[in-house]
N, C-alpha and C positions, 0 to 999 in steps of 0.2 A: 395352329388351328385346333380349336376344341372339337370334341366328338360331336357336339350339337351343331357346330358350324359345318362339319362334314355332312350332316343331314340336310342342312339348309342348302349347301352346295349341290348335293344330289338332286334335291327338289327343284333347284334353279335350272338344272339340265333338262328336267322334264318340262318345265315351263317354257324354256327357250325353244324346245322342239315342238311346242304346241300340244303336248300330250298331258294327260291327267293320270297321276299315280293313284290307282284304286287300292283301298285297304278294307279289311273287314276284321271283326272282333268276335272271337269264340272264347267262352269261359266254360271250363269243365268241372264235373263232379257235383253239380247242383242236385240236392235231394230234399231240402226243406227251407222254410222261411227262417232266416237267421239275421243277426245284426250285420254280418259280413255281406250277405246278399243285399240287404238294405243299402249298404254303402256302395256296392257295385251298381245297383240300379240308380242311385242318386248321381253317381258319376256319369252314367250313361245319359241321364236326363239333362245334366248340366251342359253337356256338349251336343245334345240332340243326336246321339249316335244309334246305329243299329247294333244289336247284341244278340248273339246266338248262344243260348244256354244249353250245354250238353247235360242232359238229365239221366240219372241212373234209374231205370224203371223199377227194379226189384226192391230198392230201398227208398223209393220216393214217398214222401209224407204228404198228406192232404194239405198241409199248410202251404206247400209250394204253390199249388194251383190257386189257392185263395189269395196268396200274396201277389201273384201275377195277374189276377183277374182285371185289375184296373190299369195295367200297363198298356202302352200302345202296341200296335201290331209290329212295330220295329223290334220288339223283344220276342224272339222266336225260340222255340224249343226243338232241339235235336236229340237223337237217342245215343246215349253213352253206354254202349254194350248192353248188358243185361243186369248183372249184379256187381260188376267191377271186382271180380274175384280172380286171383292169380291161380292158374292151373299149370304153370310151368314147373319143371323139375328143379330140384335144388341146383343152384349154380347157373341156371338159365335166366335170361331176361324175363321180367314179368309179362304175362300175356293172359288175357281171358279168352280171346277168340283165336286160339292157336290150334295145332294139330293133336293136342293131348287128350281130347275127348272125341267120341264119335260125332261126325259132322251133323247127323240128324238131331242129336241132342242140342248142339250149339244153335243150329238154325231154328229149332223149336223154341228155344228160349228167346231168341231175337224176335221171332214172330209174336210171341206172347208180349214182349215188351213193346213192340210196335202197336199192338192193339190197345194196350193199357195207356200209352201216351196219347194216342189218337183220341181215345174216349175221354181222357182227362183234360186235354188241352185244346181239342178241336182244331180250328183253323190256325192256331198259334203253332201247332206242331208241324214241322217239316220232316218228311221221311228221309232223314240223312243219318247214316251210320257213322258214329265217331267211336272207333275202337278204344277201349281203355289202354293206356300206355301207348296209344297210336300204333298198335300192332294188330295185324290180322293175317291169318294163314291165307296164302294165295288161292288155295282150293275153295275157300269160302266166298271169295269175292264174286264169282259168276252167279252164285245163288241169291245174292242180295236183291237184284231187281226182280227176281222171280217171286219173292215174298213181299214185295211192295216198297222197297227202298229205291229212291231216285238218285241218291248221291252218296258219296263216301268222302270223309274228311280225316286226314291223318296229319303228319308233320313233315316238313321239308318240301321242296318244290316237286310238283307232280312230274311224272315221266310221260303220262298220256292224259289227254282231256277226258277220255272215257276208257277206263281199264277194261271194261266189257261193254258190249252194246247196251244202251239204255241206262248206264250208270255214270253220271258225271262225277269227277273228282276235283275238289277244291280244298287245298290244304292250308294249314297254318305254317308260319316260317320263323316267327320270333316269339320269345317268351322271356319274362323277367326273372324267372325262378331257376336257380341251380339246385338240382336234386341230390347230387353227390359231390364230394363225400359228406357234406352237411347241407341241409336244405336252407336256402336263403337267397337274398337279392344278389343277382349277378353283377350289378353295377352298371352305371350309365355307359361306360366305354364299350363293354362287351355287347350289351343289348343294341345300342345304336349302331355299332359297327356291323352287327348281323343284319339289322334292318337296312342299312345303306347297301350292304352287299347284295341283299335280296332285290332291292329296287334297281340297282345297277345291272344285275343279271337280267332282269326283265327288260330294261331299257336297251340293253345291248343285244338281246335275243332277236333272231329272225322272226318275222311276222308269223311264220308257220310253226314256230316252236311252241310246245305245250305250256311253257312258262310265260310267254309273252303277254297273254291276256288273263293270267291267273291272278286275281287280286291278292295282295300280300296280306297274310293273316297274322294277327296278334293273338297269342294264346295265353290266357290267364287262368288262375285257380283261386277264386275269391276266398275260399275257406282257409287257405294257408298264407294269405298275404300278410306281411309285416308292414310297419309304417313306411319303411324305405320304398317298398313296392308301390304302395298307394300314392306316395309323393311323386314317384317317378311317373306312374301312369297319368296322374293329373297334369304333370308338366308336358308329357308326350302328347296327350289328346288336345291340350290347349294349343300346342304348337301346330299339330297337324290339322286340326279343325279350322284354323285361321288361314291356312296356306292356300292360295288360289290354284295351285297345281295338284291339290289333293282332294279326293272324294272318298268318304267313308261309306261303303256300300252296305245296304241293309240285307239281312239274310234272305228275305224273300226274293230280292232282285238277283241274288246269286243262284239260289236253288229252286226258285219258283214257289208260288203260294198255293 
């Protein structure tokens, strides 16, 4: 059985049980209008998908807002940290929103970014924090709803629906890029196996589990895609979009408009 057949088999289990496998799409590191962004938006349009663009406020260029002006509301903007700068010590994993700086400084930056994105993108902006490198110090999480964020999105299955009161968490679970030891396409087998495992975990979870109703998230980074990644994504969305047991959920339906 090929790995793509394994995906078909998993989705058949969802269909046989009368359930719908919900998925969503988040793309990180958007800062400007580029040829890569054009290609991403064209792919979204070809399959009529929702897309959440995680935008870096501090380095955002005016061309990005101009490029998105005529896109439908299904293209949403989330906040990707503040400047996407690593403040970890040498030898530590990269993190912007870590414990390495005073919390008031970090929170102040996030509030500045929140205002900038809200003013620039209006209703297209959803107050969702996407930490760079998908890492955030636990001590910062309770402050997010206090300064206006409604949700948090990182990577791997969530452990709670709300890590703190008033803050929804909806994560991503699958990505086509391997970052180390060399950046590049992970390959069909590894990506689809991860996707199938995530879907199976949801299907097998108890109804009260925080993973049961968490839509499975695809995480991409349009600025660093090679042709193999674009080809894979085209094949994946084509297959998922046509399946009767799959629904690709728009960002506003997940996080609110």
